[in-house]
NUDO-933129 format. One record per residue (C-alpha): residue in three letters; x, y, z. Coordinates in steps of 0.02 Angstrom, whole numbers, plus 32768, in hexadecimal, padded with zeros to 4 digits. Example, Ala and Ser with C-alpha at 12.3 -4.5 7.8 and 13.67 -1.06 7.14 Angstrom:
# residues 2
ALA82677F1F8186/SER82AC7FCB8165/
This chain:
# residues 227
UNK40B96D8E56D3/UNK40C16DA35793/UNK41496D2057A0/UNK41BC6D795725/UNK41A86E215782/UNK41D36DC5581B/UNK426D6D6657D4/UNK42B36E145795/UNK42876E865823/UNK42886E2F58CB/UNK43196E4A5929/UNK438C6DAF5938/UNK44156D8B59B7/UNK44AD6D44594F/UNK453D6CD0597E/UNK45BB6D645993/UNK45466DA85A1A/UNK45016E3D59B3/UNK44456E5E5994/UNK44206E7458DA/UNK43886EA45876/UNK43606EF957D3/UNK42D16F8757CB/UNK42846FD85735/UNK424470845753/UNK41C470B956D0/UNK42057167569A/UNK4150719C5666/UNK40F2715B56FC/UNK416971745781/UNK419872325796/UNK42257222581F/UNK42BA722B57A1/UNK426D72C65744/UNK424D731B57E8/UNK43057303581E/UNK43447347577C/UNK42CC73E3577B/UNK431173FD5835/UNK43BE73F4580B/UNK43B274745775/UNK434274E957DF/UNK43C274F8585E/UNK444E750657DA/UNK43E275A65798/UNK43D375E65847/UNK449375D05869/UNK44BB763957CC/UNK442D76BF57F9/UNK447676D258A4/UNK453176DB585B/UNK44F4776257E3/UNK44A577C75866/UNK453E77CB58D6/UNK45AA780B5837/UNK45237890582D/UNK453D78CA58E3/UNK45F078DD58BD/UNK45C97948582A/UNK454179B4586A/UNK45627A655895/UNK44D57A725919/UNK444E7A00596C/UNK43C57A4D58F0/UNK44377A18584D/UNK445379715894/UNK439A795058BC/UNK436A79855801/UNK43F5791757BE/UNK43BE787F5831/UNK430D789A57FE/UNK433F78965743/UNK43AC77F8575C/UNK432D77A757B5/UNK429C77C1572C/UNK431D777C56AD/UNK434976DE571B/UNK429376B85734/UNK427376B8567E/UNK430E76535668/UNK42E975D656EC/UNK423875B456AC/UNK4285759B5600/UNK430C75295641/UNK428F74BE56A3/UNK422974AA5607/UNK42C7747D55A0/UNK42EB73F55629/UNK423F73AD5628/UNK424A739B555F/UNK42F173565570/UNK42B872D455F7/UNK422C72905583/UNK42A7728B54F3/UNK431C7226556E/UNK428071AF5596/UNK425E719954E9/UNK430D716054C1/UNK431270F45555/UNK427B70A0552F/UNK421070ED55AE/UNK427270835641/UNK431270A556B0/UNK43486FFA56DE/UNK43C76FF25778/UNK44226F6557CC/UNK443B6F8B5883/UNK44B66F2D58F3/UNK44B16F4159B4/UNK45126F025A4E/UNK45396F465AF9/UNK45AB6FC65AAC/UNK4544701C5A2F/UNK44D6700C5994/UNK450B701858E1/UNK4493705E5855/UNK44BF702C57B0/UNK44727049570A/UNK445F6FA8569A/UNK44E66F9E561A/UNK447E6FB95580/UNK442B704855CE/UNK44D47087560F/UNK451A7088555D/UNK448570F55528/UNK4499716F55B1/UNK454E717D558D/UNK452A71A754C6/UNK449B7232550B/UNK451972775579/UNK45A4727F54F5/UNK452372DA5480/UNK44FB734F5507/UNK45AD737C5525/UNK45D1739B5473/UNK4539740A546C/UNK457474645500/UNK4623748454B7/UNK45E674BA540F/UNK456C7533545C/UNK45EC756354E3/UNK456D75415568/UNK45C275155603/UNK452774CF565C/UNK44F5745B55C2/UNK45AF741C55B9/UNK45B773F45677/UNK45017398566E/UNK454F733655D8/UNK45EE72FA5628/UNK459472C956C9/UNK451672675665/UNK45A3720E55F9/UNK461671E3568D/UNK45A071AD5710/UNK4531711856FE/UNK454070D457B2/UNK4543711C585F/UNK457E70CE590D/UNK453A710159AF/UNK45A470D95A49/UNK452570BD5AD6/UNK45A371075B52/UNK459D71B05B02/UNK44DC71BF5AEC/UNK448D72625B2D/UNK43DE72535B06/UNK435D71C35AC9/UNK42B071DA5A7A/UNK422F715C5A53/UNK41BB717059C6/UNK415470C159BA/UNK40DC7100592F/UNK4165711958C5/UNK41D1708558F5/UNK425370F55924/UNK42D0710459BC/UNK434371A259B6/UNK43E771885A0A/UNK444E72275A16/UNK44F8724D5A44/UNK453873045A51/UNK455E73135996/UNK452072705951/UNK446572535949/UNK443771A05917/UNK4394715C58EC/UNK436C70A4590A/UNK42D7705458AB/UNK428A6FC158EE/UNK41DD6F6358D0/UNK41536F80594B/UNK416D6EC8598D/UNK421D6EEB59CA/UNK421A6FA959FA/UNK42006F935AB5/UNK42916F0D5AB1/UNK430D6F805A56/UNK42D9701B5ABB/UNK42EF6FBF5B5A/UNK43986F6E5B1B/UNK43CD701F5AF2/UNK439C70655B9A/UNK43F96FE25BFD/UNK449C700D5BAC/UNK44A470C35BA2/UNK44DA713D5C2B/UNK446871535CC1/UNK444872045CA2/UNK440671E85BF3/UNK439E71575C39/UNK435271BC5CC2/UNK4335724F5C44/UNK42CE71DD5BDE/UNK427771835C61/UNK424772375CB4/UNK41F2725B5C0A/UNK419C71B85BDF/UNK4197714D5C78/UNK41F070A65C90/UNK41E470375BEF/UNK41B66F785C07/UNK42466F045C49/UNK42C06EB85BCB/UNK42776E145B98/UNK42E46D705B86/UNK431F6D5A5ACE/
């Protein structure tokens, strides 16, 4: 069992100079994807609320009128956000059930960047789920649902260019390294045995500002061992 796990998850240097590994994330035991999903939709709701308040400010006749309308809108969006978060939670576990409880990813990494690519069989399932979500959004005239479906249907891989990285976060207990550009937030999953190696490799190839920011919070990671 141990040998099989090592064969499928350990980082390997291939003949083309790229490091590759496959990692399976338990959608039930590891909440990192769920937390990311909830975080994204929470800020979507906050953005809609802020835009609504801004429109109210244009329509209000005086400050008292504005605050009354803002309070009513805030109560509505509080209930709306709670309901939407619950819907996201239910949808996540339906997704996890369809995907067999696992999110399986192939990673490719070299000096230029890292590619996060969903495995082909799972990618087809994700595209189908995205297409169904898009159709549901169109039928219900729900812009948010349609946008989410289009994103899920069309995006089964993500590439991060190291030169553009602004921030790095390491979460060893969840086998995760977050590699963030300005608008592109990538999550690199790696086994505990290779976590320090991949983290150090990334730190050695991102801009000094991003590296110094990470070290200022976390200290200096172990040196990069020979491979």
